[in-house]
Residue frames as qw, qx, qy, qz and C-alpha x, y, z in Angstrom:
[[0.594, 0.022, 0.737, -0.322, 26.23, 16.56, 8.99],
 [0.064, 0.115, -0.816, -0.563, 25.79, 14.19, 6.05],
 [0.686, 0.046, -0.039, -0.725, 22.33, 13.56, 4.68],
 [0.457, -0.097, 0.878, -0.105, 21.08, 10.07, 5.32],
 [0.476, 0.215, -0.558, -0.645, 19.83, 8.01, 2.43],
 [0.781, -0.027, 0.483, -0.395, 17.18, 5.35, 2.68],
 [0.196, 0.356, -0.844, -0.351, 18.36, 2.19, 0.95],
 [0.846, -0.048, -0.098, -0.522, 15.66, -0.29, 0.04],
 [0.596, -0.382, 0.699, -0.099, 16.18, -3.73, 1.54],
 [0.584, 0.136, 0.754, 0.268, 15.32, -5.38, -1.76],
 [0.005, 0.155, -0.467, -0.871, 14.93, -4.42, -5.38],
 [0.615, 0.372, 0.288, -0.633, 11.55, -3.81, -6.98],
 [0.761, 0.287, 0.572, 0.104, 10.41, -5.95, -9.87],
 [0.499, 0.864, 0.043, 0.044, 11.11, -3.17, -12.37],
 [0.163, -0.833, 0.523, 0.072, 14.63, -2.68, -11.01],
 [0.675, -0.188, 0.704, 0.116, 15.32, -6.39, -11.45],
 [0.705, 0.576, 0.403, 0.093, 14.07, -6.31, -15.05],
 [0.265, 0.949, -0.172, 0.015, 16.19, -3.26, -15.87],
 [0.416, -0.658, 0.619, 0.103, 19.26, -4.89, -14.33],
 [0.803, 0.146, 0.565, 0.122, 18.82, -7.79, -16.75],
 [0.562, 0.813, 0.119, 0.096, 19.54, -5.32, -19.56],
 [0.318, -0.859, 0.327, 0.233, 22.98, -4.33, -18.24],
 [0.669, -0.190, 0.584, 0.419, 24.98, -6.83, -20.31],
 [0.522, 0.592, 0.500, 0.356, 23.64, -5.25, -23.52],
 [0.216, -0.387, 0.083, 0.893, 25.11, -2.12, -25.03],
 [0.365, 0.738, 0.562, 0.080, 22.77, 0.14, -26.98],
 [0.358, 0.368, 0.171, 0.841, 23.33, 3.19, -29.13],
 [0.005, 0.175, 0.319, -0.931, 22.43, 6.66, -27.89],
 [0.449, -0.053, -0.371, -0.811, 19.44, 6.64, -30.24],
 [0.586, -0.240, -0.764, -0.123, 18.22, 3.32, -28.85],
 [0.304, -0.233, -0.627, 0.679, 18.71, 4.60, -25.33],
 [0.201, 0.087, 0.039, -0.975, 16.64, 7.66, -26.19],
 [0.548, -0.134, -0.593, -0.575, 13.96, 5.44, -27.70],
 [0.514, -0.264, -0.786, 0.222, 13.83, 3.33, -24.51],
 [0.104, -0.195, -0.429, 0.876, 13.59, 6.43, -22.32],
 [0.373, 0.014, -0.210, -0.903, 10.75, 7.76, -24.48],
 [0.568, -0.185, -0.744, -0.298, 8.97, 4.40, -24.39],
 [0.386, -0.292, -0.723, 0.493, 9.15, 4.34, -20.58],
 [0.055, 0.175, 0.206, -0.961, 8.02, 7.96, -20.31],
 [0.456, -0.061, -0.457, -0.761, 5.12, 7.33, -22.71],
 [0.511, -0.246, -0.824, -0.010, 4.07, 4.25, -20.74],
 [0.265, -0.350, -0.615, 0.655, 3.95, 6.09, -17.42],
 [0.180, 0.117, -0.052, -0.975, 2.27, 9.14, -18.99],
 [0.495, -0.167, -0.653, -0.548, -0.44, 6.84, -20.37],
 [0.445, -0.329, -0.786, 0.276, -0.95, 5.31, -16.93],
 [0.085, -0.269, -0.356, 0.891, -1.29, 8.78, -15.35],
 [0.328, 0.002, -0.335, -0.883, -3.79, 9.85, -18.03],
 [0.518, -0.251, -0.774, -0.262, -5.84, 6.74, -17.42],
 [0.366, -0.356, -0.684, 0.521, -5.86, 7.26, -13.65],
 [0.054, 0.194, 0.123, -0.972, -6.83, 10.92, -14.06],
 [0.423, -0.128, -0.550, -0.708, -9.69, 9.96, -16.38],
 [0.497, -0.334, -0.798, 0.062, -10.87, 7.53, -13.73],
 [0.212, -0.314, -0.484, 0.789, -10.73, 10.24, -11.03],
 [0.218, 0.053, -0.179, -0.958, -12.70, 12.68, -13.20],
 [0.513, -0.218, -0.676, -0.482, -15.37, 10.06, -13.79],
 [0.473, -0.325, -0.757, 0.311, -15.58, 8.90, -10.16],
 [0.200, -0.402, -0.394, 0.802, -15.79, 12.44, -8.78],
 [0.276, 0.786, 0.542, 0.111, -17.98, 13.91, -11.55],
 [0.271, -0.574, 0.111, 0.765, -15.43, 16.63, -12.21],
 [0.514, 0.700, 0.420, 0.264, -15.91, 18.97, -15.16],
 [0.412, 0.479, 0.022, 0.775, -14.62, 22.27, -16.51],
 [0.354, -0.801, -0.075, -0.478, -16.51, 24.18, -13.80],
 [0.850, -0.484, -0.072, 0.197, -14.62, 22.13, -11.19],
 [0.690, 0.139, 0.022, 0.710, -11.33, 23.27, -12.71],
 [0.051, 0.686, 0.095, 0.720, -12.48, 26.90, -12.71],
 [0.635, -0.737, -0.096, -0.209, -13.38, 26.57, -9.01],
 [0.860, -0.250, -0.041, 0.442, -9.94, 25.11, -8.24],
 [0.486, 0.474, 0.036, 0.733, -8.29, 28.08, -9.93],
 [0.163, -0.717, 0.025, -0.678, -9.80, 30.51, -7.44],
 [0.809, -0.533, -0.248, 0.020, -9.27, 28.41, -4.30],
 [0.039, 0.765, -0.513, 0.387, -6.76, 29.54, -1.72],
 [0.919, -0.168, -0.357, -0.023, -5.25, 26.37, -0.28],
 [0.468, 0.315, -0.525, 0.637, -2.28, 27.72, 1.65],
 [0.540, -0.713, -0.434, 0.105, -2.68, 27.92, 5.37],
 [0.010, -0.905, 0.209, -0.371, -1.47, 30.93, 7.30],
 [0.720, 0.042, -0.516, 0.463, 1.74, 30.29, 9.17],
 [0.451, -0.883, -0.108, -0.074, 2.03, 31.53, 12.72],
 [0.521, 0.521, -0.385, 0.555, 5.22, 33.22, 13.83]]
């Protein structure tokens, strides 16, 4: 049985912008630079959102230590 794939009905705004770049050919170095730029952008967004969560929830190093010792898996019944 073949796996089914969900195909979006329309493209996202970022997909449309990236498609606009298709006519241009770039070197491997430029392609690497673009990949790094995109990765850096999304990493910065994640860092910012995490900082916001820490501030909103008053998390600190003790919170992290508590998380380390938590057992979050539920027991499975057979």
